A tleap script that builds the chain and sets N, CA, C and O, in Angstrom:
source leaprc.protein.ff14SB
mol = sequence {
  NMET ALA LEU ALA ARG LYS GLY SER ARG ARG
  ILE VAL VAL GLU GLY VAL ALA TYR ARG TRP
  ARG VAL SER ARG GLN HIE TRP CYS CYS ASP
  PHE GLU GLY THR THR LEU GLY TYR ALA VAL
  GLU ASP ALA ALA ARG PRO GLY THR THR LEU
  VAL VAL ASP THR GLY ARG PRO THR LEU ARG
  SER PRO ARG ALA VAL ALA THR GLU VAL VAL
  MET PRO TRP GLU VAL ALA GLU GLY ILE ARG
  CYS ALA ARG THR ALA GLY TRP THR PRO THR
  VAL ASP GLY SER PRO PHE VAL MET ARG LEU
  SER ALA ALA ARG PRO ALA CILE
}
set mol.1.N position { -21.507 27.803 -3.626 }
set mol.1.CA position { -21.951 27.012 -2.593 }
set mol.1.C position { -20.885 26.935 -1.543 }
set mol.1.O position { -19.823 26.377 -1.821 }
set mol.2.N position { -21.089 27.459 -0.347 }
set mol.2.CA position { -20.032 27.304 0.750 }
set mol.2.C position { -20.501 26.211 1.677 }
set mol.2.O position { -21.682 25.885 1.794 }
set mol.3.N position { -19.512 25.680 2.312 }
set mol.3.CA position { -19.735 24.628 3.271 }
set mol.3.C position { -20.112 25.250 4.616 }
set mol.3.O position { -19.557 26.282 4.993 }
set mol.4.N position { -21.031 24.645 5.331 }
set mol.4.CA position { -21.383 25.135 6.626 }
set mol.4.C position { -20.156 24.685 7.548 }
set mol.4.O position { -19.625 23.582 7.416 }
set mol.5.N position { -19.771 25.582 8.444 }
set mol.5.CA position { -18.643 25.230 9.335 }
set mol.5.C position { -19.048 24.125 10.279 }
set mol.5.O position { -18.215 23.272 10.587 }
set mol.6.N position { -20.211 24.089 10.731 }
set mol.6.CA position { -20.736 23.060 11.641 }
set mol.6.C position { -20.738 21.728 10.941 }
set mol.6.O position { -21.396 21.593 9.910 }
set mol.7.N position { -20.048 20.755 11.439 }
set mol.7.CA position { -20.053 19.439 10.917 }
set mol.7.C position { -18.909 19.231 9.898 }
set mol.7.O position { -18.719 18.112 9.422 }
set mol.8.N position { -18.108 20.343 9.540 }
set mol.8.CA position { -16.986 20.146 8.617 }
set mol.8.C position { -15.720 19.837 9.405 }
set mol.8.O position { -15.624 20.108 10.602 }
set mol.9.N position { -14.793 19.283 8.726 }
set mol.9.CA position { -13.494 18.933 9.332 }
set mol.9.C position { -12.360 19.638 8.595 }
set mol.9.O position { -12.497 19.964 7.416 }
set mol.10.N position { -11.260 19.871 9.270 }
set mol.10.CA position { -10.117 20.549 8.768 }
set mol.10.C position { -9.094 19.594 8.289 }
set mol.10.O position { -8.822 18.622 8.994 }
set mol.11.N position { -8.486 19.789 7.121 }
set mol.11.CA position { -7.453 18.948 6.602 }
set mol.11.C position { -6.395 19.768 5.953 }
set mol.11.O position { -6.713 20.702 5.218 }
set mol.12.N position { -5.148 19.466 6.188 }
set mol.12.CA position { -3.982 20.208 5.547 }
set mol.12.C position { -3.383 19.249 4.515 }
set mol.12.O position { -2.993 18.119 4.806 }
set mol.13.N position { -3.336 19.795 3.253 }
set mol.13.CA position { -2.701 19.020 2.121 }
set mol.13.C position { -1.671 19.868 1.464 }
set mol.13.O position { -1.946 20.930 0.906 }
set mol.14.N position { -0.484 19.368 1.549 }
set mol.14.CA position { 0.658 20.144 0.875 }
set mol.14.C position { 0.689 21.580 1.399 }
set mol.14.O position { 0.815 22.539 0.637 }
set mol.15.N position { 0.570 21.697 2.715 }
set mol.15.CA position { 0.661 23.019 3.354 }
set mol.15.C position { -0.519 23.962 3.178 }
set mol.15.O position { -0.437 25.121 3.584 }
set mol.16.N position { -1.586 23.510 2.598 }
set mol.16.CA position { -2.865 24.306 2.416 }
set mol.16.C position { -3.901 23.720 3.263 }
set mol.16.O position { -4.100 22.505 3.281 }
set mol.17.N position { -4.628 24.632 4.033 }
set mol.17.CA position { -5.729 24.128 4.908 }
set mol.17.C position { -7.011 24.108 4.077 }
set mol.17.O position { -7.289 25.040 3.321 }
set mol.18.N position { -7.769 23.060 4.223 }
set mol.18.CA position { -9.121 22.953 3.578 }
set mol.18.C position { -10.144 22.528 4.687 }
set mol.18.O position { -9.798 22.058 5.771 }
set mol.19.N position { -11.404 22.737 4.312 }
set mol.19.CA position { -12.516 22.168 5.193 }
set mol.19.C position { -13.228 21.165 4.255 }
set mol.19.O position { -13.327 21.354 3.043 }
set mol.20.N position { -13.718 20.081 4.906 }
set mol.20.CA position { -14.471 19.124 4.139 }
set mol.20.C position { -15.472 18.491 5.013 }
set mol.20.O position { -15.380 18.488 6.240 }
set mol.21.N position { -16.499 17.917 4.299 }
set mol.21.CA position { -17.592 17.261 4.992 }
set mol.21.C position { -18.251 16.212 4.090 }
set mol.21.O position { -18.359 16.417 2.880 }
set mol.22.N position { -18.688 15.102 4.668 }
set mol.22.CA position { -19.339 14.081 3.905 }
set mol.22.C position { -20.709 14.596 3.461 }
set mol.22.O position { -21.361 15.322 4.210 }
set mol.23.N position { -21.146 14.240 2.278 }
set mol.23.CA position { -22.431 14.629 1.849 }
set mol.23.C position { -23.164 13.509 1.124 }
set mol.23.O position { -22.576 12.856 0.261 }
set mol.24.N position { -24.413 13.274 1.446 }
set mol.24.CA position { -25.172 12.305 0.812 }
set mol.24.C position { -26.313 12.927 -0.028 }
set mol.24.O position { -27.223 12.224 -0.468 }
set mol.25.N position { -26.252 14.178 -0.229 }
set mol.25.CA position { -27.243 14.879 -0.975 }
set mol.25.C position { -27.131 14.710 -2.481 }
set mol.25.O position { -26.044 14.498 -3.018 }
set mol.26.N position { -28.345 14.813 -3.194 }
set mol.26.CA position { -28.320 14.488 -4.572 }
set mol.26.C position { -27.460 15.440 -5.390 }
set mol.26.O position { -27.073 15.029 -6.484 }
set mol.27.N position { -27.124 16.627 -5.004 }
set mol.27.CA position { -26.308 17.584 -5.710 }
set mol.27.C position { -24.847 17.054 -5.764 }
set mol.27.O position { -24.053 17.399 -6.639 }
set mol.28.N position { -24.562 16.199 -4.769 }
set mol.28.CA position { -23.231 15.722 -4.779 }
set mol.28.C position { -23.025 14.435 -5.626 }
set mol.28.O position { -22.021 14.317 -6.328 }
set mol.29.N position { -23.934 13.516 -5.560 }
set mol.29.CA position { -23.686 12.283 -6.139 }
set mol.29.C position { -24.844 11.911 -7.099 }
set mol.29.O position { -25.398 12.765 -7.791 }
set mol.30.N position { -25.181 10.616 -7.111 }
set mol.30.CA position { -26.209 10.243 -8.010 }
set mol.30.C position { -27.616 10.796 -7.694 }
set mol.30.O position { -27.816 11.281 -6.580 }
set mol.31.N position { -28.536 10.752 -8.554 }
set mol.31.CA position { -29.813 11.391 -8.357 }
set mol.31.C position { -30.551 10.912 -7.182 }
set mol.31.O position { -31.199 11.692 -6.484 }
set mol.32.N position { -30.469 9.556 -6.922 }
set mol.32.CA position { -31.232 8.992 -5.676 }
set mol.32.C position { -30.443 9.198 -4.437 }
set mol.32.O position { -30.932 8.838 -3.366 }
set mol.33.N position { -29.296 9.729 -4.479 }
set mol.33.CA position { -28.542 9.976 -3.269 }
set mol.33.C position { -27.979 8.757 -2.599 }
set mol.33.O position { -27.726 8.764 -1.394 }
set mol.34.N position { -27.778 7.706 -3.368 }
set mol.34.CA position { -27.271 6.423 -2.850 }
set mol.34.C position { -25.813 6.231 -2.862 }
set mol.34.O position { -25.342 5.233 -2.316 }
set mol.35.N position { -25.055 7.101 -3.437 }
set mol.35.CA position { -23.574 7.030 -3.415 }
set mol.35.C position { -23.034 8.051 -2.441 }
set mol.35.O position { -23.578 9.132 -2.217 }
set mol.36.N position { -21.900 7.615 -1.871 }
set mol.36.CA position { -21.244 8.534 -0.770 }
set mol.36.C position { -20.362 9.531 -1.514 }
set mol.36.O position { -19.702 9.238 -2.511 }
set mol.37.N position { -20.403 10.667 -0.977 }
set mol.37.CA position { -19.573 11.804 -1.558 }
set mol.37.C position { -19.101 12.790 -0.415 }
set mol.37.O position { -19.515 12.717 0.743 }
set mol.38.N position { -18.231 13.675 -0.852 }
set mol.38.CA position { -17.862 14.702 0.099 }
set mol.38.C position { -17.578 15.996 -0.683 }
set mol.38.O position { -17.386 15.998 -1.899 }
set mol.39.N position { -17.562 17.103 0.095 }
set mol.39.CA position { -17.311 18.455 -0.489 }
set mol.39.C position { -16.095 19.007 0.253 }
set mol.39.O position { -15.882 18.722 1.431 }
set mol.40.N position { -15.325 19.783 -0.451 }
set mol.40.CA position { -14.134 20.416 0.093 }
set mol.40.C position { -14.029 21.772 -0.410 }
set mol.40.O position { -14.368 22.054 -1.559 }
set mol.41.N position { -13.549 22.657 0.449 }
set mol.41.CA position { -13.224 24.040 0.073 }
set mol.41.C position { -12.057 24.535 0.822 }
set mol.41.O position { -11.691 24.011 1.874 }
set mol.42.N position { -11.428 25.621 0.238 }
set mol.42.CA position { -10.226 26.249 0.873 }
set mol.42.C position { -10.707 26.892 2.169 }
set mol.42.O position { -11.702 27.616 2.186 }
set mol.43.N position { -9.989 26.619 3.246 }
set mol.43.CA position { -10.349 27.036 4.572 }
set mol.43.C position { -10.187 28.566 4.783 }
set mol.43.O position { -10.950 29.163 5.543 }
set mol.44.N position { -9.186 29.204 4.105 }
set mol.44.CA position { -8.892 30.626 4.203 }
set mol.44.C position { -9.751 31.418 3.366 }
set mol.44.O position { -10.337 32.406 3.809 }
set mol.45.N position { -9.861 30.991 2.063 }
set mol.45.CA position { -10.607 31.776 1.044 }
set mol.45.C position { -11.478 30.874 0.257 }
set mol.45.O position { -11.071 30.458 -0.828 }
set mol.46.N position { -12.639 30.536 0.709 }
set mol.46.CA position { -13.494 29.621 -0.098 }
set mol.46.C position { -13.864 30.215 -1.443 }
set mol.46.O position { -14.318 31.357 -1.516 }
set mol.47.N position { -13.688 29.510 -2.427 }
set mol.47.CA position { -14.109 29.846 -3.731 }
set mol.47.C position { -14.894 28.735 -4.446 }
set mol.47.O position { -16.083 28.554 -4.182 }
set mol.48.N position { -14.243 27.998 -5.340 }
set mol.48.CA position { -14.911 26.902 -6.008 }
set mol.48.C position { -14.888 25.717 -5.086 }
set mol.48.O position { -13.849 25.379 -4.518 }
set mol.49.N position { -15.965 25.118 -4.944 }
set mol.49.CA position { -16.063 23.887 -3.999 }
set mol.49.C position { -15.762 22.728 -4.821 }
set mol.49.O position { -16.225 22.634 -5.957 }
set mol.50.N position { -14.960 21.780 -4.275 }
set mol.50.CA position { -14.765 20.481 -4.826 }
set mol.50.C position { -15.826 19.487 -4.409 }
set mol.50.O position { -16.061 19.329 -3.211 }
set mol.51.N position { -16.455 18.834 -5.303 }
set mol.51.CA position { -17.506 17.905 -4.928 }
set mol.51.C position { -17.070 16.512 -5.528 }
set mol.51.O position { -16.971 16.325 -6.741 }
set mol.52.N position { -16.829 15.595 -4.612 }
set mol.52.CA position { -16.313 14.247 -5.035 }
set mol.52.C position { -17.363 13.147 -4.812 }
set mol.52.O position { -17.886 13.004 -3.707 }
set mol.53.N position { -17.657 12.403 -5.822 }
set mol.53.CA position { -18.565 11.222 -5.725 }
set mol.53.C position { -17.690 10.017 -5.626 }
set mol.53.O position { -17.002 9.712 -6.600 }
set mol.54.N position { -17.657 9.318 -4.548 }
set mol.54.CA position { -16.729 8.174 -4.410 }
set mol.54.C position { -17.251 6.937 -5.187 }
set mol.54.O position { -16.477 6.017 -5.453 }
set mol.55.N position { -18.479 6.909 -5.531 }
set mol.55.CA position { -19.017 5.721 -6.249 }
set mol.55.C position { -19.432 4.604 -5.229 }
set mol.55.O position { -19.989 3.583 -5.632 }
set mol.56.N position { -19.177 4.793 -4.017 }
set mol.56.CA position { -19.438 3.844 -2.973 }
set mol.56.C position { -20.902 4.056 -2.408 }
set mol.56.O position { -21.386 5.187 -2.353 }
set mol.57.N position { -21.531 3.030 -2.026 }
set mol.57.CA position { -22.936 3.140 -1.549 }
set mol.57.C position { -23.061 3.762 -0.166 }
set mol.57.O position { -22.234 3.510 0.711 }
set mol.58.N position { -24.116 4.590 0.033 }
set mol.58.CA position { -24.427 5.112 1.342 }
set mol.58.C position { -25.193 4.081 2.127 }
set mol.58.O position { -25.522 3.036 1.566 }
set mol.59.N position { -25.503 4.307 3.405 }
set mol.59.CA position { -26.277 3.424 4.212 }
set mol.59.C position { -27.735 3.310 3.766 }
set mol.59.O position { -28.463 2.390 4.138 }
set mol.60.N position { -28.128 4.312 2.932 }
set mol.60.CA position { -29.483 4.242 2.436 }
set mol.60.C position { -29.626 3.318 1.216 }
set mol.60.O position { -30.730 3.020 0.761 }
set mol.61.N position { -28.543 2.906 0.740 }
set mol.61.CA position { -28.565 2.003 -0.524 }
set mol.61.C position { -28.776 0.599 0.020 }
set mol.61.O position { -28.277 0.221 1.080 }
set mol.62.N position { -29.546 -0.158 -0.769 }
set mol.62.CA position { -29.744 -1.538 -0.414 }
set mol.62.C position { -28.499 -2.421 -0.484 }
set mol.62.O position { -28.453 -3.483 0.137 }
set mol.63.N position { -27.428 -1.953 -1.286 }
set mol.63.CA position { -26.178 -2.729 -1.389 }
set mol.63.C position { -25.116 -2.195 -0.495 }
set mol.63.O position { -23.938 -2.502 -0.679 }
set mol.64.N position { -25.508 -1.371 0.510 }
set mol.64.CA position { -24.538 -0.753 1.421 }
set mol.64.C position { -23.900 -1.727 2.361 }
set mol.64.O position { -24.468 -2.744 2.760 }
set mol.65.N position { -22.630 -1.342 2.707 }
set mol.65.CA position { -21.953 -2.023 3.784 }
set mol.65.C position { -21.768 -1.026 4.909 }
set mol.65.O position { -21.322 0.101 4.689 }
set mol.66.N position { -22.107 -1.441 6.097 }
set mol.66.CA position { -22.213 -0.548 7.229 }
set mol.66.C position { -20.890 0.152 7.564 }
set mol.66.O position { -20.912 1.180 8.241 }
set mol.67.N position { -19.715 -0.378 7.104 }
set mol.67.CA position { -18.421 0.189 7.437 }
set mol.67.C position { -17.948 1.300 6.379 }
set mol.67.O position { -16.853 1.854 6.475 }
set mol.68.N position { -18.839 1.564 5.400 }
set mol.68.CA position { -18.361 2.566 4.414 }
set mol.68.C position { -18.329 3.906 4.980 }
set mol.68.O position { -19.371 4.431 5.373 }
set mol.69.N position { -17.132 4.531 5.054 }
set mol.69.CA position { -16.984 5.864 5.492 }
set mol.69.C position { -15.942 6.535 4.626 }
set mol.69.O position { -15.212 5.861 3.899 }
set mol.70.N position { -15.858 7.916 4.697 }
set mol.70.CA position { -14.820 8.576 4.024 }
set mol.70.C position { -13.696 8.877 4.996 }
set mol.70.O position { -13.940 9.460 6.052 }
set mol.71.N position { -12.496 8.502 4.673 }
set mol.71.CA position { -11.398 8.673 5.587 }
set mol.71.C position { -10.568 9.896 5.179 }
set mol.71.O position { -10.579 10.219 3.991 }
set mol.72.N position { -9.860 10.594 6.050 }
set mol.72.CA position { -9.122 11.710 5.767 }
set mol.72.C position { -8.049 11.478 4.673 }
set mol.72.O position { -7.812 12.379 3.868 }
set mol.73.N position { -7.411 10.325 4.625 }
set mol.73.CA position { -6.464 10.048 3.559 }
set mol.73.C position { -7.086 10.065 2.193 }
set mol.73.O position { -6.433 10.452 1.224 }
set mol.74.N position { -8.438 9.621 2.077 }
set mol.74.CA position { -9.171 9.615 0.811 }
set mol.74.C position { -9.389 11.052 0.417 }
set mol.74.O position { -9.227 11.390 -0.755 }
set mol.75.N position { -9.746 11.906 1.338 }
set mol.75.CA position { -9.999 13.319 1.044 }
set mol.75.C position { -8.724 13.939 0.516 }
set mol.75.O position { -8.761 14.670 -0.473 }
set mol.76.N position { -7.579 13.660 1.161 }
set mol.76.CA position { -6.340 14.272 0.797 }
set mol.76.C position { -5.986 13.802 -0.645 }
set mol.76.O position { -5.556 14.615 -1.463 }
set mol.77.N position { -6.164 12.522 -0.947 }
set mol.77.CA position { -5.938 11.992 -2.286 }
set mol.77.C position { -6.915 12.735 -3.312 }
set mol.77.O position { -6.497 13.135 -4.398 }
set mol.78.N position { -8.151 12.883 -2.930 }
set mol.78.CA position { -9.131 13.528 -3.803 }
set mol.78.C position { -8.706 14.986 -4.156 }
set mol.78.O position { -8.803 15.446 -5.294 }
set mol.79.N position { -8.231 15.665 -3.092 }
set mol.79.CA position { -7.761 17.074 -3.257 }
set mol.79.C position { -6.507 17.064 -4.233 }
set mol.79.O position { -6.410 17.923 -5.110 }
set mol.80.N position { -5.571 16.096 -4.066 }
set mol.80.CA position { -4.431 16.170 -4.918 }
set mol.80.C position { -4.868 15.856 -6.370 }
set mol.80.O position { -4.381 16.499 -7.300 }
set mol.81.N position { -5.761 14.896 -6.575 }
set mol.81.CA position { -6.172 14.592 -7.898 }
set mol.81.C position { -6.902 15.763 -8.515 }
set mol.81.O position { -6.688 16.067 -9.688 }
set mol.82.N position { -7.794 16.458 -7.730 }
set mol.82.CA position { -8.526 17.588 -8.271 }
set mol.82.C position { -7.600 18.720 -8.606 }
set mol.82.O position { -7.798 19.372 -9.631 }
set mol.83.N position { -6.595 18.992 -7.797 }
set mol.83.CA position { -5.637 20.027 -8.056 }
set mol.83.C position { -4.886 19.687 -9.422 }
set mol.83.O position { -4.718 20.560 -10.273 }
set mol.84.N position { -4.471 18.463 -9.579 }
set mol.84.CA position { -3.839 18.052 -10.785 }
set mol.84.C position { -4.758 18.242 -12.019 }
set mol.84.O position { -4.304 18.604 -13.105 }
set mol.85.N position { -6.102 17.976 -11.801 }
set mol.85.CA position { -7.073 18.086 -12.862 }
set mol.85.C position { -7.507 19.590 -13.204 }
set mol.85.O position { -8.222 19.856 -14.171 }
set mol.86.N position { -7.039 20.479 -12.376 }
set mol.86.CA position { -7.329 21.922 -12.597 }
set mol.86.C position { -8.214 22.621 -11.616 }
set mol.86.O position { -8.622 23.758 -11.851 }
set mol.87.N position { -8.514 21.987 -10.546 }
set mol.87.CA position { -9.334 22.641 -9.489 }
set mol.87.C position { -8.548 23.756 -8.807 }
set mol.87.O position { -7.484 23.554 -8.221 }
set mol.88.N position { -9.157 24.978 -8.925 }
set mol.88.CA position { -8.541 26.173 -8.249 }
set mol.88.C position { -9.484 26.548 -7.148 }
set mol.88.O position { -10.516 27.154 -7.434 }
set mol.89.N position { -9.198 26.224 -5.888 }
set mol.89.CA position { -10.130 26.353 -4.755 }
set mol.89.C position { -10.394 27.796 -4.380 }
set mol.89.O position { -11.429 28.074 -3.774 }
set mol.90.N position { -9.482 28.763 -4.719 }
set mol.90.CA position { -9.686 30.048 -4.278 }
set mol.90.C position { -10.376 31.007 -5.316 }
set mol.90.O position { -10.697 32.164 -5.046 }
set mol.91.N position { -10.561 30.424 -6.482 }
set mol.91.CA position { -11.251 31.204 -7.540 }
set mol.91.C position { -12.783 30.904 -7.503 }
set mol.91.O position { -13.204 29.749 -7.441 }
set mol.92.N position { -13.582 31.984 -7.543 }
set mol.92.CA position { -15.054 31.754 -7.521 }
set mol.92.C position { -15.420 31.071 -8.818 }
set mol.92.O position { -14.841 31.285 -9.883 }
set mol.93.N position { -16.481 30.186 -8.638 }
set mol.93.CA position { -16.972 29.408 -9.760 }
set mol.93.C position { -17.883 28.307 -9.410 }
set mol.93.O position { -18.116 28.026 -8.234 }
set mol.94.N position { -18.418 27.661 -10.429 }
set mol.94.CA position { -19.315 26.500 -10.129 }
set mol.94.C position { -18.550 25.377 -9.515 }
set mol.94.O position { -17.332 25.303 -9.679 }
set mol.95.N position { -19.220 24.490 -8.805 }
set mol.95.CA position { -18.540 23.362 -8.128 }
set mol.95.C position { -17.811 22.515 -9.150 }
set mol.95.O position { -18.316 22.241 -10.239 }
set mol.96.N position { -16.604 22.105 -8.770 }
set mol.96.CA position { -15.746 21.275 -9.523 }
set mol.96.C position { -16.098 19.757 -9.097 }
set mol.96.O position { -15.824 19.306 -7.984 }
set mol.97.N position { -16.686 19.083 -10.036 }
set mol.97.CA position { -17.224 17.753 -9.729 }
set mol.97.C position { -16.246 16.742 -10.209 }
set mol.97.O position { -15.803 16.811 -11.355 }
set mol.98.N position { -15.897 15.820 -9.393 }
set mol.98.CA position { -15.049 14.657 -9.711 }
set mol.98.C position { -15.682 13.346 -9.271 }
set mol.98.O position { -16.144 13.216 -8.137 }
set mol.99.N position { -15.699 12.402 -10.153 }
set mol.99.CA position { -16.262 11.124 -9.879 }
set mol.99.C position { -15.133 10.051 -9.824 }
set mol.99.O position { -14.408 9.837 -10.795 }
set mol.100.N position { -15.025 9.409 -8.681 }
set mol.100.CA position { -13.950 8.418 -8.404 }
set mol.100.C position { -14.475 7.003 -8.618 }
set mol.100.O position { -15.679 6.750 -8.601 }
set mol.101.N position { -13.562 6.126 -8.812 }
set mol.101.CA position { -13.902 4.663 -8.869 }
set mol.101.C position { -14.335 4.166 -7.564 }
set mol.101.O position { -13.876 4.689 -6.549 }
set mol.102.N position { -15.156 3.230 -7.497 }
set mol.102.CA position { -15.590 2.631 -6.211 }
set mol.102.C position { -14.488 1.661 -5.692 }
set mol.102.O position { -14.593 1.167 -4.569 }
set mol.103.N position { -13.483 1.399 -6.466 }
set mol.103.CA position { -12.416 0.508 -6.080 }
set mol.103.C position { -11.669 1.101 -4.969 }
set mol.103.O position { -11.463 2.315 -4.993 }
set mol.104.N position { -11.248 0.401 -4.017 }
set mol.104.CA position { -10.443 0.899 -2.891 }
set mol.104.C position { -9.117 0.096 -2.755 }
set mol.104.O position { -9.126 -1.119 -2.949 }
set mol.105.N position { -8.022 0.734 -2.438 }
set mol.105.CA position { -6.796 0.098 -2.270 }
set mol.105.C position { -6.797 -0.900 -1.135 }
set mol.105.O position { -7.502 -0.719 -0.143 }
set mol.106.N position { -6.037 -1.919 -1.269 }
set mol.106.CA position { -5.915 -2.887 -0.093 }
set mol.106.C position { -5.080 -2.293 0.967 }
set mol.106.O position { -4.069 -1.632 0.727 }
set mol.107.N position { -5.538 -2.550 2.159 }
set mol.107.CA position { -4.858 -1.993 3.370 }
set mol.107.C position { -4.116 -3.064 4.069 }
set mol.107.O position { -3.486 -2.809 5.095 }
savepdb mol mol.pdb
quit
């Protein structure tokens, strides 16, 4: 599964460029599509896609808060966690799925 270039954003984490985009589709998150998630792939050589379910509600959810968005720093942290957990973005394979806690750090 490759990300469409249109609508994706570029992020550099530890010297490696990635592309990412927010996804509210059921392949990413819970079956009803009510949790917010994002997908990430290597920008130079897309292989295994990282799919992250944040556990936070989307605007389609009755418990949603209108300010819920995915920030670049969250994506960078998700990439770091996935790399530590064994995600190899340049190797072909099934999506690497990670589910994160809905807890957010205090800012």
